[in-house]
C-alpha positions as semicolon CSV with decimal commas, in nm:
position;residue;x (nm);y (nm);z (nm)
1;M;0,000;0,000;0,000
2;N;0,131;0,344;-0,093
3;E;0,207;0,608;0,164
4;R;0,340;0,962;0,151
5;R;0,569;1,130;0,400
6;R;0,671;1,492;0,447
7;V;1,014;1,530;0,604
8;S;1,181;1,850;0,721
9;Y;1,559;1,857;0,761
10;R;1,752;2,108;0,974
11;G;2,125;2,156;0,994
12;N;2,377;2,241;0,723
13;V;2,136;2,124;0,453
14;Q;2,138;2,408;0,198
15;G;2,425;2,470;-0,042
16;V;2,569;2,121;0,009
17;G;2,398;1,932;-0,277
18;F;2,117;1,802;-0,056
19;R;1,842;1,839;-0,318
20;A;2,051;1,684;-0,598
21;T;2,150;1,400;-0,367
22;A;1,786;1,341;-0,272
23;K;1,686;1,326;-0,639
24;G;1,973;1,088;-0,717
25;V;1,889;0,861;-0,425
26;A;1,520;0,859;-0,524
27;R;1,613;0,732;-0,872
28;G;1,723;0,407;-0,708
29;W;1,382;0,348;-0,551
30;P;1,027;0,317;-0,692
31;V;0,915;0,646;-0,533
32;S;0,787;0,986;-0,642
33;G;0,774;1,326;-0,479
34;W;0,978;1,643;-0,451
35;V;1,244;1,826;-0,248
36;R;1,291;2,203;-0,198
37;N;1,487;2,459;0,002
38;E;1,286;2,671;0,243
39;A;1,343;3,037;0,330
40;D;1,426;2,945;0,692
41;G;1,729;2,737;0,588
42;T;1,560;2,398;0,615
43;V;1,491;2,148;0,336
44;T;1,146;1,992;0,292
45;L;1,092;1,666;0,110
46;E;0,777;1,471;0,023
47;V;0,815;1,112;-0,089
48;Q;0,559;0,845;-0,171
49;G;0,557;0,479;-0,267
50;E;0,529;0,145;-0,093
51;G;0,623;0,182;0,273
52;S;0,941;-0,024;0,237
53;A;1,055;0,186;-0,061
54;V;0,987;0,512;0,125
55;D;1,180;0,381;0,427
56;G;1,466;0,264;0,205
57;M;1,494;0,591;0,013
58;L;1,487;0,800;0,332
59;G;1,741;0,570;0,498
60;D;1,978;0,597;0,202
61;L;1,943;0,977;0,199
62;R;2,003;0,992;0,575
63;R;2,323;0,787;0,538
64;R;2,451;0,996;0,244
65;M;2,382;1,331;0,415
66;A;2,441;1,231;0,780
67;G;2,715;1,489;0,831
68;H;2,475;1,770;0,735
69;I;2,150;1,672;0,910
70;R;2,109;1,792;1,269
71;Q;1,735;1,728;1,302
72;E;1,476;1,539;1,096
73;T;1,099;1,566;1,146
74;S;0,865;1,333;0,957
75;M;0,487;1,301;0,923
76;T;0,259;1,082;0,714
77;I;0,030;1,278;0,480
78;G;-0,220;1,196;0,205
79;V;-0,106;1,021;-0,113
80;K;-0,109;1,229;-0,435
81;E;-0,252;1,030;-0,723
82;G;-0,086;1,048;-1,064
83;E;0,256;1,163;-0,946
84;E;0,522;0,973;-1,138
85;E;0,862;1,125;-1,068
86;F;1,079;1,273;-0,798
87;R;1,174;1,633;-0,874
88;I;1,352;1,933;-0,731
89;E;1,113;2,221;-0,664
90;R;1,238;2,578;-0,673
């Protein structure tokens, strides 16, 4: 069953390739969604897919960017039908 999660990352997460890394990591998983920088210096990401794929993608991203993430907050939100790719929002 598909699920969607919104995750907010705090730390040294802007200007370090976080969004590009997230998009690259997402390519390795059957997920869709987006990632964007926020005005307050955080990065927000929404990802959806099967629960195990969402967990795997987020775990891979966490490992790749561990030195930059100080805090991570996650919540489950409603699935968006028809979304097919993972993109960087500006």
